[in-house]
C-alpha positions in Angstrom: -30.7 75.1 -94.1 -28.2 76.4 -96.8 -24.8 74.8 -96.1 -22.0 75.5 -98.5 -18.7 73.5 -98.7 -15.7 74.8 -100.6 -13.3 72.1 -101.7 -10.0 73.1 -103.4 -8.6 70.3 -105.5 -12.1 68.9 -105.8 -11.9 67.6 -109.3 -10.1 64.3 -108.7 -8.6 61.9 -106.2 -9.2 62.6 -102.5 -10.8 66.0 -103.2 -13.4 64.5 -105.4 -14.2 61.8 -102.9 -14.6 64.4 -100.2 -16.9 66.4 -102.4 -19.0 63.2 -103.0 -19.3 62.6 -99.3 -20.2 66.2 -98.4 -22.9 66.2 -101.1 -24.2 63.0 -99.6 -24.2 64.8 -96.3 -26.5 67.5 -97.8 -23.9 70.3 -98.5 -23.8 72.4 -101.6 -20.4 71.7 -103.1 -18.2 74.4 -104.6 -15.3 72.7 -106.4 -12.2 74.7 -107.1 -9.2 73.9 -109.2 -6.9 75.2 -112.0 -8.6 73.2 -114.8 -12.3 74.0 -115.3 -12.9 71.2 -117.8 -11.8 68.5 -115.2 -13.9 70.1 -112.5 -17.0 70.2 -114.8 -16.6 66.5 -115.3 -16.7 66.0 -111.6 -19.8 68.3 -111.3 -21.7 66.2 -113.8 -21.1 63.1 -111.7 -21.9 64.8 -108.4 -25.1 66.3 -109.7 -26.4 62.8 -110.2 -25.9 62.1 -106.4 -27.7 65.2 -105.1 -30.3 64.6 -102.4 -32.7 67.0 -104.1 -32.9 69.4 -107.0 -32.2 72.5 -104.9 -28.8 71.2 -103.8 -26.0 72.9 -105.8 -22.8 71.6 -107.2 -20.6 74.1 -109.1 -17.1 74.4 -110.4 -14.9 77.5 -110.2 -11.4 77.9 -111.7 -8.7 79.4 -109.6 -5.0 79.0 -109.1 -4.9 78.9 -105.3 -1.2 79.7 -105.3 -2.0 83.2 -106.4 -3.3 85.5 -103.6 -5.1 87.9 -105.9 -7.0 85.1 -107.7 -7.9 83.6 -104.3 -9.3 86.9 -103.1 -11.4 87.3 -106.2 -12.6 83.7 -105.8 -13.7 84.2 -102.2 -15.4 87.5 -103.1 -17.3 85.8 -105.9 -18.4 82.9 -103.7 -19.6 85.3 -101.0 -21.6 87.3 -103.5 -23.1 84.3 -105.4 -23.5 81.7 -102.6 -23.2 83.4 -99.3 -21.3 82.1 -96.3 -19.2 78.9 -96.3 -19.9 76.3 -93.6 -17.0 74.1 -94.5 -13.6 74.9 -96.1 -11.6 71.9 -97.3 -8.1 72.8 -98.4 -7.2 69.7 -100.5 -5.3 71.2 -103.5 -1.9 69.5 -103.6 0.8 67.8 -105.5 3.5 65.3 -105.0 7.2 66.1 -105.4 10.6 64.8 -104.4 13.7 63.1 -105.5 17.4 63.2 -104.3 17.5 66.4 -102.3 20.8 67.6 -103.6 19.5 67.4 -107.1 16.1 69.2 -106.5 15.5 72.3 -108.6 14.3 75.6 -107.2 11.3 75.3 -109.4 10.2 72.0 -108.0 10.7 73.0 -104.4 8.9 76.3 -104.7 5.9 74.8 -106.6 5.4 72.0 -104.0 5.5 74.6 -101.2 3.2 77.0 -103.0 0.7 74.3 -104.0 0.6 72.3 -100.7 1.2 74.9 -98.1 0.9 78.5 -99.3 -2.4 77.8 -100.9 -3.8 76.7 -97.6 -2.8 80.0 -96.0 -4.1 82.1 -98.9 -7.5 80.5 -99.1 -8.0 80.3 -95.4 -6.9 83.9 -94.8 -9.3 85.2 -97.5 -12.2 83.2 -96.1 -11.6 84.5 -92.6 -10.8 88.1 -93.5 -13.9 88.5 -95.7 -16.2 86.9 -93.2 -17.2 84.3 -95.7 -16.5 81.4 -93.3 -19.4 81.4 -91.0 -19.4 81.1 -87.2 -20.0 77.4 -86.4 -18.0 76.4 -89.5 -15.1 74.2 -90.0 -11.7 74.4 -91.8 -10.3 71.0 -92.7 -6.8 70.8 -94.3 -5.7 67.7 -96.1 -2.1 67.1 -94.9 -0.4 63.7 -94.8 1.4 61.3 -92.4 4.3 62.7 -94.3 3.5 65.9 -92.4 4.4 64.2 -89.1 7.5 62.2 -90.1 10.2 62.5 -92.7 9.7 60.9 -96.1 12.9 59.7 -97.8 13.3 61.3 -101.2 10.3 63.4 -100.5 11.7 66.4 -98.8 9.6 69.1 -100.5 6.4 67.2 -100.0 7.2 66.3 -96.4 8.2 69.9 -95.6 5.1 71.3 -97.1 2.8 68.9 -95.2 4.6 69.5 -91.9 3.8 73.2 -92.6 0.1 72.4 -93.1 0.0 70.5 -89.8 1.7 73.3 -87.9 -0.5 76.0 -89.5 -3.6 73.9 -88.6 -2.7 73.5 -85.0 -1.7 77.2 -84.6 -4.8 78.6 -86.2 -7.1 76.1 -84.4 -5.8 77.4 -81.1 -6.0 81.0 -82.2 -9.6 80.7 -83.2 -10.6 78.7 -80.2 -9.1 81.3 -77.8 -10.8 84.1 -79.8 -14.1 82.3 -79.4 -14.6 82.4 -83.1 -16.6 79.1 -83.1 -14.7 77.8 -86.1 -12.8 74.5 -85.8 -9.6 73.9 -87.6 -8.3 70.3 -88.1 -6.0 68.4 -90.5 -6.6 65.0 -92.0 -3.4 63.0 -92.5 -3.8 60.2 -95.0 -1.1 57.6 -95.5 -0.8 55.9 -98.8 -4.0 56.5 -100.7 -4.9 54.8 -104.0 -5.2 57.8 -106.4 -3.7 58.9 -109.7 -1.1 60.8 -107.6 -0.2 57.6 -105.8 0.4 55.8 -109.1 2.7 58.6 -110.2 4.6 58.5 -106.8 5.0 54.7 -107.2 6.5 55.2 -110.6 9.0 57.6 -109.2 10.0 55.2 -106.4 10.2 52.4 -108.9 12.9 54.3 -110.7 14.7 55.2 -107.5 14.7 51.6 -106.3 15.2 50.1 -109.8 12.2 47.9 -109.6 8.9 47.6 -111.4 5.9 49.8 -110.4 4.2 46.6 -109.2 7.1 45.7 -107.0 7.2 49.2 -105.7 3.5 48.9 -104.7 4.2 45.7 -102.8 7.1 47.3 -101.0 5.0 50.2 -100.0 2.1 48.1 -98.8 4.5 46.0 -96.7 5.1 49.1 -94.6 1.4 49.5 -93.8 0.2 47.4 -90.9 -3.2 46.6 -92.6 -1.3 45.7 -95.7 -3.0 47.9 -98.3 -3.5 51.4 -99.6 -6.3 53.5 -98.1 -9.2 54.3 -100.3 -10.1 58.0 -100.9 -13.6 57.3 -99.5 -12.0 56.4 -96.1 -10.3 59.8 -96.0 -13.6 61.5 -97.0 -15.3 59.8 -94.0 -13.0 61.5 -91.6 -13.6 64.8 -93.3 -17.4 64.2 -93.0 -17.0 63.6 -89.3 -14.9 66.8 -88.7 -17.5 68.8 -90.7 -20.4 67.5 -88.6 -22.0 68.9 -85.5 -20.6 65.8 -83.6 -17.1 67.2 -84.0 -17.5 70.7 -82.5 -15.2 69.7 -79.6 -12.4 68.7 -81.9 -10.0 71.4 -83.0 -6.3 72.0 -83.6 -5.8 68.3 -84.3 -4.2 66.2 -87.0 -6.1 63.0 -87.5 -4.5 60.0 -89.2 -6.2 57.9 -91.8 -3.4 55.5 -92.7 -4.0 51.9 -91.8 -1.6 52.1 -88.8 1.3 53.5 -90.9 1.7 56.2 -88.3 0.4 56.1 -84.7 1.4 59.6 -83.6 
């Protein structure tokens, strides 16, 4: 059976780990991001992990904060690959600082990248009929989408929006009998390039070394460590599986006990 998974932000970090897991689960993987060169590097790696030669791994460039580009992307995917079984909205960025000093540009870019893109891609997939009945929408949010993050107002606000959008749409499609589940995965602190950047920012705010900032952050996590991207991908794999057809409009934590809500 031809099963296609579209992963935005699939070229690195959590998105790439999710793509790897879905390829291992037998999906064709369509990786989307702004930078085609980076995506192609991920494609080369993923092609080596395919279960068979007929399994497809492709990269498509798109700025998912631009509605017109998103509509063109979804039209191309429908024409070239057919229906999508799983949509993973994982494109995102960090962003924060002292709130009174935040620029308009930073605030708007974080909201556009983390929240508006989820709406644009999801709307296009639903409106065009590209997301098949029996499919799944999985939005990568954050535990910061359930509680406030000090010095992270733009990021926390955007991820709260993702959680709210997920729950609202999940209920809407369930009542409409669309047979499409909608869930969010809420990672805590995950060891990625973005995490290293965030640690550096906190190190400056706290006037400590990045290593000290890492220790301080890990001390907040009950299991005492950062989550690995593969652990987040495992939750996505479950939500994309037939075993999770009864799960919708939920926001599932993968955070080592950082949040139990």
